[in-house]
C-alpha positions as CSV (number, residue, x, y, z in Angstrom):
1,M,-107.8,-66.1,-65.8
2,H,-106.5,-64.3,-62.7
3,A,-104.5,-61.2,-63.3
4,A,-101.8,-62.7,-61.2
5,M,-101.4,-65.4,-63.8
6,R,-100.7,-62.8,-66.4
7,Y,-97.7,-61.6,-64.4
8,T,-96.5,-65.2,-63.9
9,L,-96.7,-65.9,-67.7
10,C,-94.9,-62.6,-68.4
11,I,-92.0,-63.2,-66.0
12,G,-91.4,-66.5,-67.7
13,L,-90.9,-65.0,-71.1
14,A,-87.3,-64.0,-70.6
15,H,-86.4,-67.6,-70.2
16,I,-88.1,-68.7,-73.4
17,M,-86.8,-66.2,-76.0
18,S,-83.7,-64.0,-76.3
19,V,-84.1,-60.3,-76.8
20,S,-83.4,-59.3,-80.4
21,A,-82.2,-56.1,-81.9
22,L,-85.0,-53.8,-83.1
23,A,-84.2,-52.4,-86.5
24,Q,-87.8,-51.1,-86.8
25,A,-87.5,-48.7,-83.9
26,S,-86.5,-45.7,-86.1
27,A,-89.5,-46.3,-88.3
28,N,-91.8,-45.6,-85.3
29,D,-91.1,-41.9,-85.2
30,T,-94.0,-40.9,-87.4
31,I,-96.5,-42.9,-85.3
32,L,-95.2,-41.7,-82.0
33,K,-95.1,-38.0,-82.9
34,D,-98.8,-37.6,-82.2
35,L,-98.7,-39.2,-78.7
36,H,-99.0,-37.2,-75.5
37,G,-98.0,-38.7,-72.2
38,M,-98.4,-37.6,-68.6
39,L,-98.0,-38.8,-65.0
40,D,-101.2,-38.7,-63.0
41,T,-101.4,-37.6,-59.3
42,K,-100.8,-41.2,-58.2
43,G,-97.6,-41.6,-60.3
44,H,-99.2,-43.7,-63.0
45,T,-98.1,-43.1,-66.6
46,Y,-100.8,-42.5,-69.3
47,I,-100.3,-41.8,-73.0
48,Q,-103.0,-40.9,-75.5
49,G,-103.1,-40.8,-79.3
50,N,-104.6,-42.5,-82.3
51,G,-107.8,-43.1,-80.4
52,Y,-106.1,-44.9,-77.6
53,V,-105.7,-44.3,-73.8
54,I,-102.5,-46.2,-72.9
55,K,-101.3,-47.0,-69.4
56,V,-97.6,-47.9,-69.0
57,E,-96.1,-49.6,-65.9
58,Y,-92.6,-50.9,-65.2
59,H,-91.9,-53.5,-62.6
60,D,-88.5,-54.7,-61.3
61,W,-89.8,-58.0,-59.9
62,P,-86.6,-59.3,-58.4
63,A,-86.3,-56.1,-56.3
64,S,-90.0,-56.2,-55.1
65,Q,-90.9,-59.8,-54.9
66,S,-92.6,-59.5,-51.5
67,A,-94.8,-56.6,-52.8
68,Y,-95.6,-58.7,-55.8
69,A,-96.6,-61.7,-53.6
70,K,-99.0,-59.4,-51.7
71,T,-100.5,-58.0,-54.9
72,K,-101.3,-61.5,-56.2
73,K,-103.7,-62.2,-53.4
74,K,-105.8,-59.1,-54.3
75,Q,-106.2,-59.8,-58.0
76,Q,-109.7,-60.6,-59.2
77,P,-110.6,-62.8,-62.1
78,S,-111.5,-61.1,-65.3
79,V,-112.7,-62.2,-68.8
80,V,-109.7,-62.8,-70.9
81,L,-110.3,-63.5,-74.6
82,L,-106.6,-63.9,-75.5
83,A,-103.6,-64.9,-73.5
84,Q,-100.7,-65.8,-75.7
85,D,-97.7,-64.3,-77.5
86,D,-97.9,-62.1,-80.6
87,P,-95.7,-63.8,-83.2
88,E,-95.4,-60.5,-85.2
89,L,-93.5,-58.9,-82.3
90,P,-89.7,-59.6,-82.6
91,V,-89.3,-59.4,-78.8
92,P,-90.5,-61.8,-76.0
93,N,-94.1,-60.9,-75.2
94,A,-97.4,-62.0,-73.8
95,I,-100.7,-60.3,-74.6
96,F,-104.0,-60.3,-72.8
97,E,-107.2,-59.0,-74.3
98,E,-110.3,-58.0,-72.3
99,R,-113.6,-56.4,-73.1
100,P,-115.0,-54.4,-70.2
101,D,-118.5,-53.9,-71.7
102,S,-120.6,-55.6,-74.4
103,G,-117.8,-55.7,-76.8
104,N,-117.5,-52.1,-78.2
105,Q,-114.5,-51.3,-75.9
106,V,-111.4,-53.4,-75.8
107,Q,-108.2,-53.4,-73.7
108,T,-105.1,-55.3,-74.8
109,T,-102.2,-55.5,-72.4
110,Y,-98.7,-56.4,-73.6
111,C,-96.1,-57.7,-71.3
112,I,-92.4,-57.6,-72.4
113,P,-89.2,-58.1,-70.5
114,D,-86.8,-55.1,-70.4
115,R,-83.0,-55.4,-70.9
116,S,-82.4,-54.7,-67.2
117,K,-84.4,-57.7,-66.0
118,G,-87.6,-55.7,-65.4
119,Y,-90.9,-56.0,-67.2
120,W,-93.1,-53.5,-69.1
121,Y,-96.9,-53.7,-68.9
122,I,-98.5,-51.6,-71.7
123,A,-102.3,-51.5,-71.6
124,F,-104.0,-50.2,-74.7
125,A,-107.7,-49.2,-74.2
126,T,-109.8,-48.2,-77.3
127,V,-112.9,-49.0,-79.2
128,R,-113.1,-51.7,-81.8
129,P,-111.6,-52.3,-84.3
130,E,-108.2,-51.9,-82.6
131,E,-105.1,-51.2,-84.6
132,R,-102.5,-53.9,-84.0
133,A,-99.8,-52.2,-86.1
134,F,-100.0,-49.1,-83.9
135,E,-99.9,-51.1,-80.7
136,R,-96.8,-53.1,-81.9
137,S,-95.0,-49.9,-82.9
138,L,-95.4,-48.3,-79.5
139,V,-94.4,-51.6,-77.8
140,L,-91.2,-51.8,-79.9
141,S,-90.4,-48.1,-79.3
142,I,-90.7,-48.5,-75.5
143,H,-88.5,-51.7,-75.6
144,A,-85.9,-50.1,-77.9
145,N,-85.6,-46.9,-75.9
146,S,-86.1,-48.5,-72.5
147,G,-88.9,-46.2,-71.8
148,Y,-91.2,-43.5,-73.2
149,K,-89.8,-40.2,-71.9
150,G,-89.9,-38.5,-75.2
151,M,-93.7,-38.6,-75.2
152,M,-94.1,-36.9,-71.8
153,T,-95.0,-33.3,-71.1
154,A,-95.1,-31.0,-68.1
155,R,-98.4,-30.2,-66.3
156,E,-98.3,-26.5,-67.4
157,A,-100.0,-25.8,-70.7
158,Q,-98.5,-22.6,-72.0
159,E,-99.2,-23.9,-75.6
160,I,-101.2,-26.8,-77.0
161,D,-100.9,-28.5,-80.4
162,F,-104.5,-29.0,-81.4
163,C,-104.5,-31.4,-84.3
164,G,-101.6,-29.7,-85.9
165,R,-102.3,-26.1,-85.0
166,K,-100.4,-24.4,-82.3
167,I,-102.5,-22.4,-79.8
168,P,-100.8,-20.2,-77.2
169,L,-102.4,-20.2,-73.8
170,G,-101.3,-18.8,-70.5
171,P,-100.5,-19.4,-66.8
172,A,-104.1,-20.3,-66.0
173,C,-104.0,-23.4,-68.1
174,H,-102.7,-26.9,-67.3
175,W,-103.0,-30.5,-68.4
176,M,-105.5,-32.6,-66.5
177,G,-104.3,-35.6,-68.5
178,P,-103.1,-36.4,-72.1
179,Y,-104.9,-34.2,-74.6
180,N,-107.1,-32.9,-71.7
181,C,-106.5,-29.2,-71.1
182,Q,-108.2,-27.0,-68.5
183,C,-108.0,-23.3,-68.0
184,S,-109.2,-22.2,-64.5
185,G,-112.7,-20.8,-64.9
186,L,-112.1,-20.5,-68.7
187,G,-113.2,-24.0,-69.9
188,Q,-111.9,-27.4,-70.5
189,M,-111.5,-29.7,-73.5
190,N,-110.2,-33.1,-74.2
191,W,-109.7,-34.6,-77.7
192,S,-108.5,-37.6,-79.7
193,I,-107.4,-37.9,-83.3
194,T,-108.1,-40.9,-85.5
195,N,-108.1,-41.8,-89.2
196,D,-111.6,-43.3,-89.3
197,R,-114.9,-41.4,-88.8
198,A,-116.9,-44.4,-87.6
199,R,-114.2,-45.1,-85.0
200,A,-114.2,-41.4,-84.0
201,S,-118.0,-41.6,-83.4
202,R,-117.6,-44.6,-81.2
203,L,-115.0,-42.8,-79.2
204,I,-117.3,-39.9,-78.5
205,D,-120.1,-42.3,-77.5
206,V,-117.7,-43.8,-74.9
207,Q,-117.0,-40.3,-73.5
208,L,-120.8,-39.5,-73.4
209,D,-121.6,-42.8,-71.6
210,A,-118.9,-42.2,-69.0
211,T,-120.1,-38.7,-68.2
212,K,-123.9,-39.4,-68.0
213,L,-123.3,-42.3,-65.6
214,K,-121.9,-39.8,-63.0
215,N,-124.3,-36.8,-63.5
216,K,-127.9,-36.0,-64.0
217,I,-128.8,-34.8,-67.5
218,L,-131.0,-31.6,-67.5
219,Q,-131.0,-30.9,-71.2
220,R,-129.7,-32.5,-74.4
221,D,-129.9,-31.0,-77.9
222,S,-128.0,-30.6,-81.2
223,V,-126.5,-27.2,-82.0
224,A,-124.8,-25.8,-85.1
225,V,-121.2,-24.8,-84.6
226,V,-118.1,-23.8,-86.6
227,F,-115.3,-26.1,-85.4
228,E,-111.8,-25.3,-86.5
229,G,-113.2,-23.2,-89.3
230,A,-115.7,-25.7,-90.7
231,E,-119.4,-26.1,-90.1
232,A,-120.4,-29.0,-87.9
233,K,-123.0,-30.3,-85.5
234,A,-122.3,-30.6,-81.7
235,L,-124.3,-32.6,-79.2
236,R,-124.9,-30.2,-76.3
237,V,-125.6,-31.7,-72.9
238,I,-126.3,-29.8,-69.7
239,Y,-125.5,-31.7,-66.5
240,K,-126.6,-31.1,-62.9
241,M,-123.4,-31.4,-60.9
242,P,-123.3,-32.8,-57.4
243,K,-121.8,-29.7,-55.9
244,V,-121.6,-25.9,-56.7
245,V,-118.4,-24.8,-58.4
246,K,-116.8,-21.3,-58.2
247,F,-115.5,-19.7,-61.4
248,L,-114.6,-16.1,-62.3
249,G,-116.4,-14.8,-59.2
250,Q,-119.5,-16.7,-60.0
251,T,-121.0,-20.1,-58.9
252,S,-122.8,-22.8,-60.8
253,D,-123.8,-26.4,-60.5
254,H,-124.5,-26.7,-64.2
255,L,-121.9,-28.2,-66.5
256,V,-122.4,-27.5,-70.2
257,A,-120.6,-30.0,-72.5
258,Y,-120.3,-30.1,-76.3
259,Y,-119.5,-33.4,-78.0
260,V,-118.1,-33.0,-81.5
261,V,-116.9,-35.4,-84.2
262,A,-115.4,-33.5,-87.2
263,P,-112.7,-33.8,-89.9
264,V,-109.8,-31.6,-89.2
265,R,-106.7,-31.4,-91.4
266,D,-107.2,-34.8,-93.0
267,R,-107.9,-36.5,-89.7
268,Y,-111.0,-37.1,-87.6
269,V,-111.2,-35.4,-84.2
270,T,-113.4,-36.3,-81.3
271,C,-113.6,-33.4,-78.8
272,V,-115.5,-32.8,-75.6
273,L,-115.6,-29.1,-74.7
274,S,-117.1,-28.1,-71.3
275,H,-117.6,-25.2,-69.0
276,Y,-119.6,-24.2,-65.9
277,G,-122.5,-21.8,-66.2
278,D,-126.1,-21.3,-67.5
279,P,-126.3,-21.4,-71.3
280,A,-129.8,-19.8,-71.1
281,A,-128.3,-16.7,-69.6
282,D,-125.1,-16.6,-71.5
283,R,-124.9,-18.0,-75.0
284,S,-121.2,-17.3,-75.4
285,L,-118.3,-19.7,-75.0
286,P,-115.4,-19.2,-72.5
287,P,-112.0,-18.3,-74.0
288,L,-110.5,-21.8,-74.2
289,L,-113.5,-23.3,-76.1
290,S,-113.6,-20.2,-78.3
291,E,-110.1,-21.0,-79.6
292,V,-111.5,-24.0,-81.6
293,M,-115.3,-23.6,-81.8
294,V,-117.9,-20.9,-82.4
295,L,-121.7,-21.3,-81.8
296,K,-123.7,-20.4,-84.9
297,E,-127.0,-19.9,-83.1
């Protein structure tokens, strides 16, 4: 099915069903409190939480019909496993499910009409099994509140909430994306929180696969660490980067990344911690990484 057909189906939804009141909206607060949203440099909205990366778009089709017509011609066909409405959502909707790889990853896109004659497209990317209850809760919240602004944050990262623990940072730190913090020359880490260890492990595998496709692996081993106060194992991978990077008056083309899956405060955390440098010459971790992890060796 062409992506353009998805938009056509979605636009027709407003004529099939009437928009209903959403009594469940207030019940979504607990689910939404762990979500972190940001605008990227191209103006796209991304939200992360519960093992999901979520892209949110809003289109006012009547006001941009010519742009829509041009976009339709560029759409490419994709494998769609599901293209129908979700009967458990009390609002007009159409959903489209795609699997971009062998089946481990899944993306489900919800299309719902807004009260002002526009349309929301909410794409949930995660690993299987997906959590439909969570997806519906966010869809309902966006519809009920005509947006998602309460989930958004500024680019500066003066403080981060790491799995329920507040960590003060400083002016050198900023968000690269939802739950993805970088402190200039002082390290970078991104993380996700889930309720299931097996799902957390699959999420870290996706991160590992994405990074190794882009960079040459020089070394890969397992190291003992203390992560958020508890002993754990981290997969350490040293990558050869395509160009030399400057940091703290030094230069390096080696990126050292630690991949960790660990229980933290009754949840499971997948975390990728990285920094530039030569681990053979310096066994310590930069300040940002040291906030949550210590090497035991």
